[in-house]
C-alpha positions in Angstrom: 96.6 84.3 103.0 99.4 86.8 102.8 101.8 86.0 99.9 105.1 86.6 101.6 108.3 84.7 101.5 109.3 83.7 105.0 112.4 85.6 106.1 112.2 88.1 103.2 110.9 91.6 104.1 110.2 94.3 101.5 110.9 97.3 103.7 114.5 98.2 103.6 116.6 98.9 106.7 119.4 101.5 106.9 121.9 101.0 109.7 124.4 103.7 110.8 128.0 102.7 111.2 130.0 103.3 114.4 132.0 101.8 117.2 129.3 99.2 118.0 129.6 97.7 114.5 133.3 97.9 114.0 134.2 94.4 112.8 133.4 92.4 109.6 131.9 89.7 111.7 129.4 92.1 113.4 128.6 93.6 110.0 127.9 90.1 108.6 125.5 89.5 111.4 123.9 92.9 110.8 123.3 91.9 107.2 121.9 88.5 108.2 119.5 90.3 110.6 118.1 92.4 107.7 120.3 95.5 107.1 120.3 96.6 103.4 122.1 99.9 103.5 125.1 101.1 105.6 125.2 104.8 106.5 128.5 106.5 107.0 127.8 109.6 109.1 130.4 112.2 108.0 129.5 114.4 111.0 131.6 112.0 113.1 135.0 110.6 112.5 137.7 111.3 110.0 137.8 110.1 106.4 140.5 107.5 107.1 138.2 106.0 109.7 135.3 105.9 107.2 137.6 104.2 104.7 138.4 101.5 107.2 134.7 101.0 107.9 133.9 100.9 104.1 136.5 98.1 103.6 134.9 96.1 106.4 131.4 96.6 104.9 132.6 95.4 101.5 134.4 92.4 103.0 131.3 91.4 104.9 129.0 92.1 101.9 131.1 89.9 99.7 130.7 87.0 102.2 127.0 87.7 102.5 126.6 87.4 98.7 123.8 90.0 98.5 124.2 93.6 97.3 124.6 96.1 100.2 124.3 99.8 99.5 126.5 102.4 101.2 125.1 105.9 101.9 127.4 108.8 102.9 125.6 111.4 105.0 127.1 114.9 104.5 127.4 117.2 107.6 125.9 120.2 105.9 126.0 123.7 107.5 125.4 122.8 111.1 125.9 125.7 113.4 127.4 124.9 116.8 128.3 126.6 120.0 132.0 127.4 120.6 133.8 126.0 123.6 132.1 126.5 127.0 133.8 126.3 130.4 132.7 123.8 132.9 131.1 125.9 135.7 130.6 124.0 138.9 131.4 120.5 137.6 128.2 120.2 135.6 129.8 119.9 132.2 129.0 123.4 131.0 127.4 126.7 131.9 124.1 126.5 133.8 121.4 128.9 132.7 117.8 129.3 134.0 114.5 130.6 132.5 114.6 134.4 132.4 118.4 134.7 132.5 120.1 136.7 129.8 122.8 135.2 127.5 125.2 137.2 125.4 126.3 135.6 122.1 129.4 137.4 120.9 130.7 137.8 117.4 134.3 137.2 118.5 135.3 133.7 119.5 135.6 133.3 123.3 135.7 130.5 125.9 132.1 130.6 127.1 131.3 131.4 130.7 129.7 134.0 133.0 126.7 134.4 130.8 128.6 134.8 127.5 129.2 132.4 124.6 130.2 132.4 120.9 129.5 130.2 117.9 131.6 128.6 115.2 129.6 130.5 112.5 131.2 133.9 111.7 127.9 135.5 110.5 125.7 134.4 113.4 125.3 137.9 114.8 124.6 139.3 111.3 121.9 136.7 110.5 119.9 136.6 113.7 117.4 139.5 114.2 115.6 140.7 117.3 112.6 138.4 118.0 114.3 135.4 116.4 114.3 132.1 118.3 117.5 130.3 119.1 117.3 126.6 120.0 120.4 124.8 121.3 121.0 121.0 121.6 117.9 119.9 119.6 115.7 122.5 121.5 116.6 121.3 125.0 117.6 124.9 125.7 115.7 127.8 124.1 116.3 131.5 123.8 114.8 134.6 122.1 116.9 137.5 120.8 115.9 140.7 122.6 118.6 143.1 121.5 121.4 143.3 119.0 124.5 145.3 118.3 127.3 144.8 115.7 129.4 142.8 118.2 126.8 140.7 120.0 123.2 139.5 120.6 121.4 139.8 123.9 119.1 136.8 124.4 116.6 135.7 127.0 116.3 132.1 128.1 112.8 130.6 127.8 113.9 127.0 128.5 116.9 126.5 130.7 119.6 123.8 131.2 123.3 123.4 130.8 125.1 125.1 127.8 127.8 122.7 126.6 130.7 123.0 124.1 130.0 122.3 120.4 126.2 121.6 120.8 124.1 122.2 117.7 122.1 125.4 117.2 118.8 125.6 115.3 117.4 128.9 114.0 113.8 128.1 113.0 112.8 131.8 112.3 116.1 133.0 110.8 117.1 133.1 107.2 120.8 132.1 107.5 123.4 133.1 104.8 125.7 130.1 105.5 126.4 128.1 102.3 124.4 124.8 102.0 127.5 122.9 101.1 130.6 123.4 103.3 134.3 122.9 102.5 134.1 119.7 104.6 131.1 118.5 102.5 133.1 119.0 99.3 135.9 116.9 100.7 133.4 114.2 101.6 131.8 114.3 98.2 135.2 113.8 96.4 136.0 111.0 98.9 132.6 109.3 98.1 133.3 109.5 94.4 136.8 108.1 94.8 135.5 105.2 96.9 132.4 104.5 94.8 129.6 105.1 97.3 126.1 104.5 96.1 124.2 107.4 97.8 125.0 110.8 99.2 122.5 112.4 101.6 122.7 116.2 101.6 121.9 117.7 105.0 119.8 120.9 105.6 118.6 121.2 102.0 116.8 124.5 101.5 116.2 124.6 97.7 116.7 122.5 94.6 119.9 124.5 93.7 121.6 122.9 96.6 121.2 119.5 94.9 121.9 120.9 91.4 125.3 122.2 92.6 126.4 118.7 93.8 124.9 117.0 90.8 126.9 119.1 88.4 130.1 118.3 90.4 129.2 114.6 90.1 128.7 114.9 86.4 132.0 116.7 86.0 133.7 113.8 87.9 131.8 111.2 85.8 130.0 109.8 88.9 126.5 108.4 89.0 126.1 108.5 92.8 122.5 109.1 93.7 121.5 112.1 95.8 119.1 111.9 98.8 117.7 115.2 100.0 117.4 115.3 103.8 114.3 117.3 104.7 114.9 119.0 108.1 114.4 122.7 107.4 111.1 124.6 107.2 112.4 126.3 104.1 112.6 122.9 102.4 108.9 122.2 102.9 108.0 125.3 100.9 110.3 124.2 98.0 109.5 120.5 98.3 108.3 119.8 94.7 111.4 121.2 93.1 113.6 119.4 95.7 112.0 116.1 94.9 112.5 116.7 91.1 116.2 117.5 91.7 116.9 114.6 94.0 117.0 110.8 93.6 115.0 110.4 96.8 114.2 111.9 100.2 115.1 111.3 103.9 112.6 112.5 106.4 115.1 113.6 109.0 112.7 114.0 111.9 115.4 115.2 114.4 116.2 118.7 113.2 112.7 118.9 111.5 111.1 118.5 114.9 113.2 121.3 116.3 112.7 123.6 113.3 108.9 123.1 113.3 106.1 122.3 115.6 106.6 118.7 116.8 102.9 117.9 116.2 103.4 118.8 112.5 106.1 116.2 112.0 103.9 113.1 111.6 101.8 115.0 109.1 104.8 116.2 107.2 106.2 112.6 107.2 103.0 111.3 105.6 102.9 114.0 103.0 106.6 113.6 102.0 106.2 109.8 101.7 103.1 110.3 99.5 104.8 112.8 97.3 107.8 110.4 96.8 105.4 107.6 95.8 103.8 109.9 93.1 107.3 110.9 91.9 108.4 107.3 91.8 111.4 108.0 94.1 112.5 106.2 97.3 112.0 107.7 100.7 113.7 107.0 104.1 112.1 107.7 107.4 114.7 108.4 110.1 115.5 109.5 113.7 114.7 107.8 117.0 112.8 104.9 115.5 114.0 102.5 118.2 115.9 105.0 120.3 115.4 103.2 123.6 117.3 100.1 122.2 120.5 102.1 122.5 120.4 101.0 126.1 117.6 98.5 126.4 117.2 95.1 124.7 113.6 95.7 123.7 111.8 98.7 122.3 108.9 100.7 123.7 105.4 100.1 122.4 105.3 103.6 121.0 108.5 102.9 119.0 107.1 99.7 117.5 104.0 101.7 116.4 106.2 104.3 114.9 108.1 101.9 112.7 104.9 100.1 111.7 103.1 103.4 110.9 106.0 104.5 108.7 105.6 101.3 106.7 101.8 101.8 106.6 102.6 105.3 105.1 104.5 103.7 102.3 108.2 104.4 103.2 110.8 102.5 101.3 113.2 102.3 104.2 113.4 102.9 107.9 116.7 104.1 109.5 118.6 103.3 112.6 121.1 105.9 114.0 122.6 105.6 117.4 120.8 102.3 117.9 123.4 100.6 115.7 126.4 103.1 115.8 126.8 103.2 119.5 124.0 101.1 121.0 124.5 98.0 123.1 122.4 95.7 120.8 123.2 96.7 117.2 122.3 93.2 115.7 119.3 92.8 118.0 117.9 96.2 117.0 118.1 95.3 113.3 116.4 91.9 114.1 113.7 93.8 116.0 113.1 96.3 113.1 113.0 93.5 110.6 110.4 91.6 112.7 108.2 94.6 113.0 108.4 95.1 109.3 107.6 91.5 108.5 104.5 91.5 110.8 103.4 94.8 109.3 103.8 93.6 105.7 101.9 90.4 106.5 99.0 92.5 107.7 99.1 94.9 104.7 99.0 91.9 102.4 95.5 91.0 103.8 94.0 94.4 103.0 92.2 95.3 99.8 94.4 97.0 97.2 94.9 100.7 98.1 93.2 103.3 96.0 96.5 104.3 94.4 97.7 100.7 93.7 97.7 101.5 90.0 99.2 104.9 90.8 99.7 107.2 87.8 103.3 108.3 88.4 104.2 111.9 87.8 106.3 111.1 84.7 104.6 108.3 82.8 107.1 105.9 81.3 106.6 102.8 79.3 107.9 100.8 82.3 105.3 102.5 84.5 102.5 101.2 82.3 104.1 97.8 82.3 104.4 97.8 86.1 100.7 98.6 86.4 99.8 95.8 84.0 102.0 93.3 85.8 100.6 94.4 89.2 97.1 93.4 87.9 98.5 90.1 86.5 100.0 89.2 89.8 96.6 89.8 91.5 94.6 87.8 88.9 97.0 84.9 88.5 98.1 84.6 92.2 101.7 84.7 91.0 104.3 84.3 93.8 107.1 86.3 92.3 107.9 89.0 89.8 111.3 88.9 87.9 112.4 92.0 86.1 115.6 92.6 84.1 116.6 96.1 85.2 120.1 96.8 84.0 120.3 100.3 85.4 117.8 99.9 88.2 115.3 102.4 86.7 112.6 99.8 85.9 113.0 98.2 89.3 112.5 101.6 91.0 109.2 102.1 89.1 108.0 98.6 89.9 108.8 99.2 93.6 106.3 102.1 93.7 103.4 99.8 93.0 103.8 98.0 96.3 103.4 94.4 94.9 102.3 91.9 97.5 105.1 89.6 96.2 108.8 90.2 96.0 110.4 91.7 92.9 113.6 90.0 91.9 115.6 92.6 89.9 118.3 91.2 87.7 121.3 93.1 86.4 125.0 92.6 85.5 125.9 96.1 86.8 127.2 96.0 90.3 126.5 99.7 91.0 122.9 99.3 89.9 122.5 96.2 92.0 123.7 98.1 95.1 121.5 101.1 94.5 118.4 98.8 94.1 119.0 97.7 97.7 117.1 100.8 98.8 113.9 100.2 96.8 110.9 98.7 98.7 110.2 95.1 97.7 113.2 94.8 95.3 115.7 91.9 95.8 118.6 92.7 93.5 120.4 89.7 92.0 123.4 89.6 89.7 123.1 87.7 86.4 125.0 87.6 83.2 122.8 88.9 80.3 121.3 85.7 78.6 121.4 85.2 74.9 117.7 84.5 74.4 114.4 84.4 76.2 114.5 80.6 76.8 117.9 80.9 78.6 116.6 83.7 80.7 113.6 81.6 81.8 115.8 78.6 82.6 118.2 80.8 84.7 115.4 82.4 86.5 113.8 79.0 87.3 117.0 77.8 88.8 117.6 81.0 90.8 114.1 81.2 92.2 114.2 77.5 93.4 117.8 77.5 94.6 117.4 80.7 96.6 114.0 79.6 97.9 112.3 82.7 96.6 109.5 80.3 95.5 109.0 76.6 95.1 108.3 74.2 92.2 104.7 74.6 90.9 104.5 78.3 91.8 103.6 80.7 89.0 105.9 83.6 88.4 106.0 86.5 86.0 109.2 87.4 84.1 109.7 90.6 82.1 112.7 91.5 80.1 113.6 94.4 77.8 115.8 95.2 74.8 118.5 96.7 77.1 119.9 93.2 77.6 121.9 94.2 74.5 122.1 90.9 72.8 121.7 90.2 69.1 118.3 88.7 69.9 116.5 91.5 71.7 114.4 90.3 74.5 111.2 92.3 74.7 108.5 90.5 76.5 106.5 89.1 79.5 106.6 85.5 80.4 104.2 83.7 82.7 106.1 80.7 83.9 105.4 77.8 86.3 108.6 76.9 88.3 110.1 73.5 87.8 108.3 72.7 84.5 110.3 70.8 81.8 111.7 73.8 79.9 113.4 71.8 77.3 110.2 70.1 76.3 107.8 73.1 76.1 107.9 76.8 75.7 106.9 79.2 78.5 103.1 79.4 79.3 102.7 82.9 77.7 105.1 85.2 76.0 103.9 88.7 75.2 106.1 90.8 72.9 106.4 94.4 74.0 108.5 97.4 73.1 109.7 98.4 76.6 113.4 98.5 76.3 114.0 102.3 76.6 113.0 102.5 80.2 115.4 99.9 81.4 
């Protein structure tokens, strides 16, 4: 039978904040439904609005008594149309296949077949033959002529050109900086307000991440960086981008505009696999339960999409408009959690995957320890793994081995606890560092039973390292049966190991 704790899913859920979740009460319900990470989308709203939302998140999280991470999503260098006049009451300028469109260098009010963009070097960067996609590819053009002052383009897919709609240039090498002035403002705001993750949009190369990382170091901030993969250029630089990041987001929206849509599922699987090998978390995002913005239940295809992302091995699945502006924000999180639980129950019945004892790219002592404990869980039918992970590093490594039982990660560091909320299978729990191994086992016994992570008589595995920082260094693995008389007898097995440095 699947070894899964009822009501505890291992896949993490990211929910985007917005008007639909604008009260502490709604946020508390969101957390109860299964939300682990709150996403602040800096592309919408002002920083004072985000500060208000952040305070509500922390108020609700304190009441929920479980670490909730906050991810700030930077705007990045998004190119947009300028203002466009409403021609004929349709909300913009109609254009049909075969029509010509002039894109001017100088800013104008769009109309009569002419528009401009907010990017000063648009005309410089686009070359004859380049494709121009507007509003996520709903309208498409190709550049057929160019002068210093304008581009002449021909429409290949028509529609209504509307003010401020996004522009994608899948065949153009743009010179716009990867990090905008607005992004730097948001980075400093994130540092000031102690966010846990920052997602960098439209990453093209590892240097984009190095630039922000150095800024964080200079500001003495340990915010983790998530690279959003949504540009074709990023795919060619993916190994160095993974190395430079703390994790990836498969941002399928712009990725599906920049590249052939049929390639997106293949890219998703490849990126998830690469993150598993690197021992870094990955989030799959965009339109996962899109129909639930308006409808109370998802389509069959959406359910399969969420399940397949979990089959692929993603750490987290993300909701965007479904929670930010949707009609059923709590219901959609419930739905995603239910899909995840059913999928995980099925996965737990399957034979161990070929890479269950995956050799991570950078072999650490804690990686070897995780592989060993994975086998112990299988052999001993243990119901729970407890790991002391003060910084979260060891919990991250354990997460990559896809244990069929939950991993309870203990730490006294609030920041580390919140960051661990992103890692698959990890349930972060605060604990004061114990003075000795016996105290740790007793505290874990009480925690596991009180929180209903397991029941008396269940076998669990506990591992602790020297990073506890007490005079009596705790290096070891303990195999323990919950509810036994701890004062009368020592733990079943205690193995002394030198594993402290990876903590």
